[in-house]
C-alpha positions as semicolon CSV with decimal commas, in nm:
position;residue;x (nm);y (nm);z (nm)
1;X;-12,908;0,145;4,862
2;X;-12,584;0,079;4,658
3;X;-12,302;0,296;4,652
4;X;-12,201;0,463;4,342
5;X;-11,949;0,281;4,130
6;X;-11,642;0,606;4,073
7;X;-11,318;0,429;3,949
8;X;-11,281;0,533;3,593
9;X;-11,156;0,234;3,345
10;X;-10,914;0,452;3,090
11;X;-10,885;0,179;2,781
12;X;-10,556;0,301;2,637
13;X;-10,417;0,234;2,304
14;X;-10,125;0,485;2,325
15;X;-9,866;0,510;2,562
16;X;-10,032;0,864;2,822
17;X;-9,795;1,144;2,773
18;X;-9,708;1,364;3,105
19;X;-9,954;1,604;3,043
20;X;-10,313;1,342;2,977
21;X;-10,152;1,119;3,308
22;X;-10,158;1,433;3,504
23;X;-10,490;1,561;3,420
24;X;-10,673;1,240;3,388
25;X;-10,537;0,965;3,584
26;X;-10,678;1,042;3,901
27;X;-10,772;0,860;4,175
28;X;-10,960;0,651;4,171
29;X;-10,847;0,483;3,835
30;X;-10,746;0,239;3,642
31;X;-10,567;0,132;3,305
32;X;-10,632;-0,126;3,036
33;X;-10,335;-0,136;2,784
34;X;-10,373;-0,233;2,425
35;X;-10,214;-0,184;2,129
36;X;-9,914;0,006;2,100
37;X;-9,920;0,137;2,478
38;X;-9,934;-0,269;2,595
39;X;-9,632;-0,253;2,346
40;X;-9,445;0,056;2,484
41;X;-9,447;-0,123;2,882
42;X;-9,287;-0,426;2,707
43;X;-9,044;-0,267;2,533
44;X;-8,954;0,052;2,800
45;X;-8,842;-0,084;3,141
46;X;-8,988;0,057;3,428
47;X;-9,223;0,236;3,154
48;X;-9,521;0,157;3,447
49;X;-9,400;0,371;3,665
50;X;-9,524;0,621;3,483
51;X;-9,913;0,483;3,545
52;X;-9,954;0,515;3,912
53;X;-10,261;0,365;3,934
54;X;-10,341;-0,017;3,846
55;X;-10,300;-0,132;3,473
56;X;-10,433;-0,438;3,291
57;X;-10,383;-0,649;3,023
58;X;-10,619;-0,853;2,810
59;X;-10,437;-1,204;2,840
60;X;-10,642;-1,270;2,481
61;X;-10,481;-0,949;2,354
62;X;-10,165;-1,045;2,438
63;X;-10,192;-1,417;2,233
64;X;-10,333;-1,216;1,952
65;X;-10,016;-0,991;1,951
66;X;-9,784;-1,233;2,027
67;X;-9,693;-1,355;1,676
68;X;-9,667;-1,002;1,543
69;X;-9,469;-0,880;1,824
70;X;-9,283;-1,177;2,024
71;X;-9,100;-0,905;2,293
72;X;-9,497;-1,006;2,427
73;X;-9,423;-1,343;2,483
74;X;-9,123;-1,233;2,753
75;X;-9,256;-1,204;3,098
76;X;-9,486;-0,936;3,160
77;X;-9,340;-0,604;3,318
78;X;-9,368;-0,611;3,694
79;X;-9,746;-0,444;3,805
80;X;-9,928;-0,534;3,492
81;X;-10,204;-0,741;3,597
82;X;-10,365;-0,994;3,342
83;X;-10,683;-1,073;3,299
84;X;-10,892;-1,308;3,152
85;X;-11,273;-1,242;2,930
86;X;-11,449;-1,295;3,248
87;X;-11,225;-1,103;3,452
88;X;-11,251;-0,797;3,237
89;X;-11,635;-0,837;3,235
90;X;-11,641;-0,779;3,566
91;X;-11,400;-0,499;3,590
92;X;-11,594;-0,301;3,345
93;X;-11,899;-0,376;3,545
94;X;-11,723;-0,235;3,851
95;X;-11,623;0,070;3,669
96;X;-11,807;0,359;3,547
97;X;-11,703;0,538;3,338
98;X;-11,534;0,291;3,111
99;X;-11,307;0,539;2,873
100;X;-11,164;0,438;2,547
101;X;-10,866;0,712;2,429
102;X;-10,723;0,690;2,097
103;X;-10,462;0,944;2,087
104;X;-10,394;1,134;2,449
105;X;-10,216;1,424;2,340
106;X;-10,532;1,612;2,202
107;X;-10,705;1,550;2,530
108;X;-10,427;1,651;2,733
109;X;-10,447;2,018;2,518
110;X;-10,788;2,094;2,504
111;X;-10,951;2,282;2,798
112;X;-11,238;2,147;3,009
113;X;-11,599;2,269;2,956
114;X;-11,765;2,380;3,265
């Protein structure tokens, strides 16, 4: 019998608030940075220290955003793991659930239902 997959993959588009991180970034978790969250990680040295789990970025997304945001052509911040499309598929297959977050402020302020 296979062990159930329990690592949560959070795909985040905006930089998470402290309240969101405290509530949702629990072990075992990992994060895929996208859009504004990715840009924040490049613009704010040390920002990734706020995320205490493995943090990924899709190499294809980096390439697509570089013409619009030249900072993304620089050396990636320490701790940011670049993955290609095949690695992304493998990551999503090995994680459950995979959650897409657009606005972490709403999620962090909303009480959980029992």
